[in-house]
N, C-alpha and C positions, 0 to 999 in steps of 0.2 A: 843470286835469291831475292833477294829483296827489290834488287832496280827492277829487275823481269816485272816481278810481283807487282810494281805501282803502276810501270809500264803499259800493262796490258789491265791491268783490273780496278788501280787508283785505290791501292789499300795501303795502306803506312804499316798498320802490323798484324802478328798471323794472332786468328784466334786460336782457343784452346785446342793441342793435339797437331791440331794441321802440320805447324812447323817436323813435328816429332815422325810423323804419318808422311810426308815428301819427303824427309832424308830416308826412310826403308825403303820407298820405292825408286828413289836413284838409286839405292844399293841396288836393287832387282831383287826385292822381295816380294812376299806376297801378304798380303792383308785384309784382316778384313774392317770395314769398320762401320759404329755404329755411331752414329751422331746425330740430333734430332732435329727434323726440319729447321731452316734458317740458320745452320750450324756452320754452312762452309764445306761440305761436302764435297761440290764437283770442284773447288780448288786445290783439295789432293790429288788430282790424276792431270787436271788442268795445269796446273804451274811448272811438275814435273816433264809432261810433254814436251815445254817451253826451252825446258831444263836440260836434255837427249837429244841424242839422232832418233829416228827410228819414228814407226806412227803407232799412234793410239786408237786401238779401236773400242769404243765403248757403244755396248750393246743398252739398249732402252725398250721400256714395254713400249712407249704408247708416240705416235707420228706427232699429238702438239707437243711433245717435250721434245723432241730429239729440237723439230722447229725453232719453238722457243732457244734453248741449248745453242745451237748454232747461230741464229739471229746475231745472240747477247755474243760468243765468240767474235762474231764478226765484225761485226760493232766497235768490241776491243785490238779489232788487227790481227786477228788470230784467223789464220784458214784449217775451217773446218766445212764440214760438209756431212749430207745422211742422205745415204741410202733406203728406200723405205716406201711400201704400196702408191704412194702419192704420183710419184714420181715416172714421168714415159719411160719407153726404151732407150730414149736420143739424150736424154738428159741425164740416166744413170752409168748409159756409157760412155760422155763426155766429165762425168764426175770420176769412173773409177779410172779414165784417160788422165787426171792431173793428180789420180794415185796413186795410178803408176811413176809419174814420173815426181811426185818428194814436193808438188806444190801443197799436201794437202795433210794437216799433222794431226790430224784427228777427225777421224769418220764411226760417223755412230747408226747402228743399222739394228733392227728387230732381230729377237732370239731366234726368229723361225729363218732368219734369213741362214742364218750357220748351217740348213738340214740340203739348203741346194748345195748340189755338185760344185756345179762349175763354179760360185762364189767360192766355198771350200779353196779349190783349186785356187782360185785368185791370191787366195789368203797366204798357199803355202809359197806367193811370184813375191811377195811383200818384206821388205824392213819393217816387219812391228816390234815394238819397242813394249808394248803392253797392254792386257785389256784390262779395262772399265767396265764392273758390272753394276750396274745403277737398278734404284731397287730390288735388291739380289733377296730381298725376304721372298718377292715371286717363286723360287723354285724349291721352298719348301712346304711340303701338304698339311704343315700345321701351322705356317702363318697366315693373315687372317685375308692377302691377294693371293693366294696358289693359282699360279699359269702354269697351265703343260711343255709349253713350247719353252718355258725356262730348263727343262730337263735335257735339252738340247744342247748344252752348259756344260757338261761333263764332260763333251770331247775335245777343249779347250787343252785341260792339261794331257789327255793322253796324243793328242794330236801337235801340239808344243811345249814341251815340254820342260824347255827353257826360257819361256815369255811368260811374265812377271803377273801374278793377274792380280787387283786389289779389284772387292767384293762392298758395296754399300746400301747401306738401307737407316732409315729414318728409324725404325721400328724394330724390334725383336728380341724374344725372352730367351731360358736359355736353351730351350728347347730348340728354339727354328733356330739359335747362333750356329749351334752344333751342327744339325744339320745342313742349314748353308755350308759349312766347312763340308763333309764326307760328298755332298750330293756334288760339289764341285774339287773333289780327290785333291784338296790342299793340306796337305798331307804336316806342314807346321806352320798355321800362318804367326804375322806376328797381326790379334787381336786389341784393337784402340773402340774402348769403350768410354763416346762423353757424359757427361750429365744429361740425362735426356730432363730437367728442370727447365722447362722455359717458360722465366720468371716474369715477363712481360705480360703474357698470358692468366686473365683470371676466369677463374673455373666457378659457377653456380649452379644452381637448379631450379627451377619454382616449379608451380606446381603445373598442371596442364590445363585444368578449368579457365575455358574463356580464352585457349592456348591464344586464336588469333588478334584478341585485344592485348595480351601481354606481346606480341611480334611486332604489332604497332608500335606500339611502346618501344620497343624494342629498335628500331629499323628508326623511328625519326630522333632519336637520341646521335643515326650518324649520320645525316642528309649530302649526299653528295659522293656516302665513302662505298668500300665497298662488301658487302654482303651476301655471306652462304647462308640458304637454310636447308639443311636434309629433311626431307621424310620418310617415309618407310614402304607405299605406296608410288605410282605414277598419278593414279586419284588424287593424291592429296595433293602433288606437286601443281599439279594442274589447276586444281581447286585452289588453294592461296595464290598462286602468281595473277591470281585473274580480278583476286582480292584485293590485293595488297596493287595493283592495277588501277583496280576503279579509283583506293585513295590517293593517287596523284603521284604513287611509286613504279618506277622501272623496273618491271622483275621480266625475266626470264624463264624460261626452263629446261632440264635435262633429264632425261632419262629415256630406258631401255625402248620405247615405244616409240621416240623420235626416230625418220631418219637419217641416218648416217652425218647427211649434205645437211639438215636441220638440227641437229647436234654438235657440229663442227660451226655452223654459221653462230650459233644462240653463246657458245663458249667463247669465239674468236669477241663476239660482240662484249661479254665482260671483261676480255684481257683485254679490249682497247675501251673499254669505260663508260663505253654507249649504254651499256647494260650495267644499273647497279647496283642490282640481289638476285641471284641464281638460286632459282628454286628446286631443289635435285635430289635425286635419290642419290645413293653410295655411289652407281657409276661412274660418278663428276667426281673430279679431283684430281686422281693421281699425275694426269700430265699437265697438270695446272702450278705455274710458279712464278704464281702474282703474289708478291711481296706487300702489298695496299691494301690484304684485305682486314678490315679491325671488326668484326663480328661473325662468329660461327653462333647458328642456333639449331638446336639437334632438336627437331619439329615430334621425334618419336626415339625411341629407346634404345637404342643401338643393340644389334648382334656383340659386342666383344668389345673390351678395354684396349687392346691393342688395338681395333678399329678407328675405336672413340679417342684415341690418342693420334691418332695419323689424321681424320678429320677435324679435329681441333689444330693440330699441327701446319691446318693451311692459312689460321690466323698469326696477323703479325713479324711475317719471317723477316720482314725489314726491322725485328729489334724495335718497333713503336709501339707502345700499347695498344691493346686488343681484347674482344672480350668471348668467352665460351657460354652459353648458356644450353644449357638439358631443360627442356618440358618435360615433369617427369609425371608419368600415370602407371600404376600394374597393368590394366585396360592395355597397354600397349607388349604386357610381356603375352598375353593368351594369345595373340597374332604371330605373335613367331614362335609360339608352343608348336601348333599348327601344323609351319609350314619345319620346323623341324619332326614331328613326325613321319612326315613324309620322307626323306633322309632312308635311304633303305644302308646304309652301312654302317651298322651297330657299332663299332670304334669313333665313325663321325661324328653320327648322332650324338654320343654322349660327351664330344670337342665340345661337339653345339652348341648342345646343353649345359658344358660348365662354362662356358664363357659370355651365356646370355645371366645364369646365376650371379658374374663375376659385372657382368652391366649394373646389371638389378640394385647386387648390395650399393655400389656408388653411390644410386638414386635415393636410397635410404641412410648413407652416409651422415652418424653426430660428428666425426670431429674431419680433422684437413684431408680435402681434395687431393691437393699435391703430396701429400703423404701419401695415401692411398696411391695416385698414378704411377707415383718412381716408385713406389715398393712391390708393385704388379711387374714392374723390368729387374728387381733386385737391384735395386739400386736405396740405400740408409737415408732418409730425410730426419735431420735430430733439429729441428727448426721449430721452437714450440707454437712458434703463429708464424704462417706464410705469408703476412699480408694482402693475398689474393686471390682469397676463394669469399666464399657466402659463407662457411666452417670458422673464419679466422678473424674478419670484419661482417661487418653489416651495412652490406651494400644499397644505397639508395632509393628509395618508392621509385618505383617505375614512372613517377606522373611528374616528379621533378626535374629542371633542366640539367641539371648536369648527370652522367651516365654513374656515380659513385658518389658517395658522403665524405667530405670531409675528414673521418679518420681512413676512411679507403685511400684517399686521394694521398697521406702523408705515409701510410705503409707500400705502394702499389709503387710499380718504376712508371711515373709521370712523363708525358709528352716531352715536359720541358724539360726534365731531367736529360733525355738525351741530345735535345736540340735547343735548351734554351730558351728563351722569350723571342719566338722570330715574327719575325715583320709577315704577317696574314694578307696582306692587302699586294703585296711581295711577291709573298706562296703561292696566291692566289694566280698570279703575272707569270711566273717560270711554269706552273702547274699546265696553261695554255698555250705557250712557247711548249713543252713537252709533249703537248699532243700534238700540233702543226708539227715539229716535225717528226714525230712516231707516225703520222698521216702520210706522208713522205718519203719515209725509208721504206715503211709498207711491215715495220714493228710496233712490238707492244709499246704502250707510257713507256714501260718499269724498264727496259732497253735502254733510252735513252738516261733516262736518271728513274732513282727510287723518291718514293717520298723524302725517306731519310734525307740526302745530297740537296733536295728543293729547298727542305726546313736547314738545313746550315746551311745554304745559301744564303734565306732569306734572316736569317738572323746574323753572318759574319758580312756582305752584301760584296762579295768578291769584287775587284773590278781591275787586279792584273794577273798573268797568266802563275806570277805563284804563290800568291794567295787563292787564287782559284785552284790550284795542284794540292792545296792544301784540303780542301772539300773532298771526304769519304766518297771514296768512289768513280774519284776523277783521275783519271791518269794521261800521257801527252795520249795516246791515240783520242782519247774522248777531248780532250783539251782542246786539240786542233781540228773536231768533225765539231764540236756544237759549244768552245769558248768563247767566243764573241758574240755570238747570239744571245746568249745569259749573261752575259759583262754587259753589254751594251743598256741589254732590259732592266736591269743591277742599277746602271748610271745614269739613265733617264730616272729609275724611281725617287734615284737619294737630289735630282737634280730638284 
């Protein structure tokens, strides 16, 4: 298990609960995994796939999410593929042939594919070892992102009673968790709940007065870094992006008013680091696996705490420090009240009102914001001072060059605590090499190496295979693919 993990994924140690989950999966038992973004959910089904016979079918909600995961697996030397509407008939037939021959170990599909009769027939001819359901909260009408197509997944237990199911989500209250189990017909699943505490994220609420000036001050603290700004309306996204671009920033937009091609193009440019700031409605994000987002700003009050946690969770997935800021105004509540009033189903309307009230309460909080978020997910947090929210420490004014005060720096997770005093000049050189390699391979830069790995390289400066393998995220496959070009640059820099 450890050898395969290091060889293909480059990790020496398991994250909390990963080993226990993998052992249950290998024992052919059903599992429900509740683990925060960046907690390592994917490894819980990807590694067992390499340790057992049979095909793993992964149900994933978005085309972009499938492509990124398959690209990452392929880069790590694992045979994976996806079937979705972006592929031609011939491309799908080619993948099906590889699946039938046993060449493919992981196959990613969208939930609606399961309702296609000939695809169901295909599944019955395959040696399926496991079904993995990503973003499992989408199956629950009580979740913040309910998708009717996910209800097709009920048929898995009926049609494949002996095939184990692992369902995974980054956000789920007790109510949603119980609904997932019910909807998937899982009689006695092992339920694993990791801590929802993202220690590397700081939480902060600022008044929305003069919001553009505040946003400008915030993004200027993160030059050339990835930033997401969530807005309530399409009009707000376009207006804000236009102002940011006029001030010399590189901002793009993402909302339902754009064509599908334009949304995809903007998303791809953000993932490739061609765009550094994405101004978007909440339609953006579920399909984003970008680990190096350093700042998430909510320009408007979120609809729910669950949604807010999911959206802020797109920051700092690499474990490095990231900042989450809500611009708060009670006027935003009145906008949302209007849309809630249009909901015809009384139970749905009542739920929306309750969700909005909790989000409003978060904005008015006088005590630790981290404790409030964790308590929403039924997690006790007994630490008196979290050291990384604006109620526990004092953030520096936005017109100062540092994003946090000395008091914050002592108590929060700093970059240096994770990667030491790395060589910033070498880091820039390695980032450019990463960009070049990603362009050559037509994959997002983080699939080559994440920022955390590059920072470690810039700190330890490995120039031998043995030393390079000690870098977090470097396994045998990545050593063979990228080792020499990165180590050559390190040698040149050292000389």
